[in-house]
N, C-alpha and C positions, 0 to 999 in steps of 0.2 A: 292607310298604312297596313291595314289588316289583310288586304288581298294578296300581296306578295308572300306574306307568312302562310296564308291558306294554301297558296300554290305550292310552297315548299313542303308543307305538311302532306298535301295530297301526293306530291312526288315521292316523299319518303315512304308513305303507306303503299303506294304502288310498287316500289322496289321491295318492300317487305313482302307483299303479296306474291310477287314474282319468285323471290328467293324461296319463300315457303312452298310455293308450287313445285319448284325444282326439287326440293328435298323430298316432298311427298312422292313425286314422280319417280325419283331414284330409288327410294325405299320400296315403293310398290312394285316397280318393274324388277327390282333385284330379288324380291320375294318370289315373283312369278318365275324368274330365271332359275333360281335355286330349286324350286319345287319341280319345274320341268326338267332340269338337269338331273335330278335324282332319279327320274324315270327314263332309262335309256331308249325307250320306244317313242318319247316325245321329242324327236329331233326338230320337228318344225317349230315347236314352242321355244326350244333352246335358241334357235337362230333368230326368230322374230324378236324375242326379248333382248337378245344381244344387240340387235340393230337399234332398238329404242334407246337402251342405256348408253351405247357407245357414242351416241350423238351428244351426250353430256360429258364431254371430256374436261381436262384441266383448264383449258383456255376458257370454255364456256362458264364454268363455275367462277373463275376469278374475275371475268368481265362483269358478271352480274353482282357478285358478292365479294369484291376484291379485298386485298389486305387492308385497305383503309376504311372499309365499311364498319359502321357501328353495330352490325348484326353479329356480335360475337358468339351468339348461341348456335350458329350454324357450324357444324364441324366440317370445314372444307377439306381437311386431310382425309376424313372418312370417305367423302364423296370422290376425291381424287383417287384414293386407294381402290375403291370399288371399280371405278372406271378403268383403272390400269389393269385390274384383275380380268375384267371382261375383255379388254384389248388383248391380253395374254392368251385367253381362251381362243380368240379369233385367230391369232398368230399361230398357235399350236395346231388348230384345225387346218390352216393353210399349209403348214409344214407337213402334216400328215398326208394331205392331198398330193403335195409334191413328192413325198417319199413313196406313196403308192404308185405314182407315175414312173418314178425312176427304179424302184425295186418291187415290181409286181409279185415276185415270188414270195416276198416276206409275209404277205397276207395269208399264204398257204402254209405257214410254219405250223408244225405240230404242237399241240398243247402237251408239253412233257411233264410227267410226274417225277419230282425229284425227292430223293431220300437222303437225309443227312447221315453221314457215317462217322467213324472215329476221327476226332480232330488231330491234326499233326501236333507233335510235341512243342513246336515253335512256329510263330507266324513267319512267312517268307515272302519277299518281293524280289523279283529278278534272280531267282534261284534257278536250278536246273533239275529236270526229272527224267529219268531213263527206266523203262520197264523191261524186265527180263523174266519171262514166264509169269508167275503169280506174284512176283516181288517188284516193288516200285522204289527205286533208289532216288532220294530227293536230296540235293546238294546245296550247300552254301546259301547265299541270298542275304538281303538286308532283314534285320528284325525291326530296326528303325533306321532313320537316315544316319544316325551316329553309331549304329551297332550292326556288324555283319557276322554271319555265322561261319564257322570253319569246321563243320562236321557233316556227316551224312546220316539221314534218318531213313528207315526202311519200312514201307508199308506192305502188309500182306493182304492181297485182295481176297484170298480164300477165307481167312478168319477175321478179317476187318480189324487188324491190330497194327500198331506202330511199335517197333523195337529194333534191336540190333544196331543201335547208334555207334558210330566210330568216327575217328578224327580224320581230317584231310592233312596232307603234307603242309608244313608251315609256309612254304613258298607258293602255294597254290592260290590262284585268284579266288575272290569271295563272291563275285557276282559277274553277270554279263559274260558267262562262259560259252564256248563252243563245245558241244558234247555229242557223242554218238556211240553205239555199241555194235559188236558183232555177235552178240548172244552170250558171251562170257566176259570179254574184256570191254571196259568203258574207256574211251579215249577222250581226254579233257584238254581243250585247247585254249590258251591265253585267258583273257578276261580282265576285269578290274580288281586290283588288289587294294583292299581297305574300304572304309566307309565314305560317306559324302560323295564327292566327285573326283576322287583320285584317278590317276591314269592307269592304262592297261599294262599287262606284263606280256612277255613273249614266251614264257615258260609253259611247257606242255607235260601232261602226266598220263599214266595208264593205271586203272584199277582192275585187278584180277578179282572178280566177284565170288569166286570159289574160295580163295585163300585170304581174301581181304588184304592183300599186299599191294603196295604201290611201286610204281617204277616210273622212269622219266623217258621222254621222247626228245629228239633234237628240237631246240628252240626255233620258233618261227623267225623268218629273216628280220621282222620288225614287230613291235607289239601291236596287238589289234584288240578292239573293244566290240564284243557281241558279234563275232563273225559267224556267217552261215557255215555249218560244218556237217560233212556227211562221208560215209564209206561208200566207194563206188569203184567197182572193177579192181579190187585189191589195193586201192589207194585211199589214203585219208585226205579229203579235199577240204580246204579252208579258203573262204572268199568273202570279199566285201567287209562289212562291219564299219567301224569308225577308226580314225587315225588316233595318234596319241592324245590329241586335245579333246577327244570324246565327241567332237562336233563334225569335223570334216569327213565326208563319206570317203570310203576306201574302195577302189575298184580291183585291186590285185587279187589274184587267184593262185594258190599254190597247192601242191599235192606231194605226198610222200608214201612209198609203198610200205605196207604194214602186214604182219602176219602173227597170230597168236600173241598179240599184245606187245609186239616189238617192232621197231623200224627195220625194214630190210635195207634201207638206204641211209646214208649219213647226212644228206642235205635235201632240202625241199626244192622241188622242181617248179618253175614258173609255168602256169597254164594260161589259157585264153581268158582275158579279163571279163568280168561279169558286166553286163550292159549298164547297170545301175547300181551304185554302191549304197552303203548304209547298214545300220544294225537292225536288230529286232525282227528278223524275218524267219519264216519256216523254211527248212531245207530238207527235202525228202527224196528218196529213191524208190521208184515204182517201175516194175517191168524194164529194168535196165535204163531208166531215164532219170536224170537228175533234175529236180525241180526246185526253184527258189520262189517263194511266194510272199507278197506283201512287203512290209518294212517301212523304213522312213529315212530321210536325209536330215541330219542334224540332231542334236540332243543337248541335254544340259552340260554346262561346262563349269570348271572350277573358277570361282571368282578370282580375278587377278590380285595376287598379293595375299590371299587368304592363307594363313598358316594351317588351317584344317581343310583346305581345298573345298570350302563351302560351295554347294551347288548353286548355280545362277542360270536362270532360264534363258534359252536362245531360241531362235526361230527353228521350227521343225516342219518338214513337209511329209506327211503320211501318204503312202500310195498303195495302189491296188494291183500293181504289175505282177505278172506271173511269167517266168522265164524257164525254159527247158534246154538242157544240154543232152544231146544223144550221141550215137556212135560216129556221126559226121564231124564232131568236134566244133559245132556252130551253135551259138545261143539262138533259140527261137522263142518268140513271144506267143504265149497262149492267152486264151480269154481271161480278162481281168476279173478280180473279185467283185462281188456286187457293190462293195463300198470299200474305200481305203481301210487298211487294217495293219496294225503294228503291234509289237510286244507279244508275238505269238510263236517264239522259237521252240517252245516245248508244249504248246497248246494244240497238238494235232495227233491224230491217229490215222492209220490206213485200214480200211475195212471194205470188203466186197468191191475191190477196184474203185474205191472212192477215197478221197481225202476229207476227213472231218476236222474242222478247225473251230476252237471255242474262244469266244470273247476277243479282247484286245483293245486297242485304242484306234480312233478314227480322226478325221480332221477336226481341228480345234474349233471351239464355239465361235461363231461369227461375231458375236458381240462382246462376250467376256474374254475371249482369246484363251480360255482355259482348256486344258486337255479334256477330251471327251472319251469316256469308257463305253464300251458296247457289250451287250449280253447275247449277241447273235451266235447261233451255231450254223456254220457254213458246210455245205457238202459240195465237193468238186467231183463230179461223176466223170471218170477217166474214159468211160466207154463212148461218151458223146461230147466230152469236153465242155460240160455245161455246169455252171454254178447255181446253187439255190440256197436259200435259207430255210432250215429244217426245224428250228426250235429256238428257245431262249433259255438262258441260265436263270437261277433264282434271283440274281442281281447282276449288274454290269460289273466287269472286272477285267484286269489285265495281268500279264505274266503268270497266268495260271498254269499248272502242270497237269497234263492229261494222260489217261491210260484207258485201256479197253480189256475187260475180262468177262468171259462167258456172256457176251452180248450186252454187258453193262458198260456204259460210258461214265468214267470217273474224272473228277477234277479236284485238285487240292491247292490250297495256298493262293497267293496273288494279293492284289490290292483292289478293293471294291469301291463302288460309288458312294456318294454322300446320301443317297436316298432316291426314292421313286422319281422325284422332280428335279434332281440335281445329279448329272452324269459325270461331274468332275471327281477325281480320285480322293479317297480319304483313308480308310483304315486298312492296314496290312493284316491279312488273315492267315489262319492255318486250318480253316474249316475244310472238310472233305464231303463231296456230294456224289451221287450217282443217279443215273436214269437208264431205263431200258431203251436201247437204240434201235429204232426201226427206220431204215433208210427208204425213202420214197423210191418206187420203181419207175424208170423212165418208159 
């Protein structure tokens, strides 16, 4: 009767020895991995130690020392957590390889030195920014999802100060505005009225920046949310955006003749439709060419029946398309951005026949499905029609407001990421930054 008991004891001691060996191996190789990872020159050591530890995954640990095991002193959760961390390292390395293959120019991005400037009086998300000379007019925007701003703040690039705050008209939209200037008058088109996910308005306004007086323009034929807006050939052009539900992309394109802050015509004229609709895109005129860059199809909608129009996530498709309208009156497609990008309507400047775009949002995370912010700075060289990534912002962000003064690239406000390892959106900011801009020469 003693032999079966001896065999059971021997089996138990064997399992104990195997599990103990696993633990020692995990801890030992993890120490080697951590020490070699701390030295960026020891890439071979990193990869070898990863391979050793990655073989000890969750299934291996549970099969040897499963939930019913009497070996309670083994911290299975710790082993599994370490294994997952190392798997994430491998996944990140594979992602970087794929990224380098798809976006080779990103590796050549400049190491920019950023300087923090005077912070804006209030944080802003989905606001608008227009530069006239050394003054940067910053409009409206969300402070929080339940609080919207109804005033204008003015930043002086010369002396790094904020001041001159004044109110907007009571009927003017609070976010997702279309906006452009002729150098004195700022034309404001439609946008969302109120917090959360309320619908858009069709009302339009003009600000005389010299007198700080407001006037109105004829209403758009229908309300629009975040339409692409520009002045081109004496006409105010408004196109795309989202329809009244905030989600369905709009393709319509209208224009109206304007001069010195007033409409010369009484009604909007229908123009050739934009090839792809949607909000949150850059709209720029360079060398008598009208360009529309990036954007998305779909956006948050108001939850059905919600008395406060509470925002509810819907599917979104972010794209990298670039379209141009020239004197022939035909939309032409130009080279796409290096990656899909949206929430960039006021995140651009034109310098040395190049368009520079800062930050934005790209395709959603493939696993979590969360929105992904980016901190890339893009250059579109109009001389050769080529894109490149020329630098990074201090953190990833969207709907930032961008200006250029005396060779310095500025951005202020927007919503930043959750941290270095999490690109999803978190805090709405009023911070202002600048860096000396040096564009690569082709």
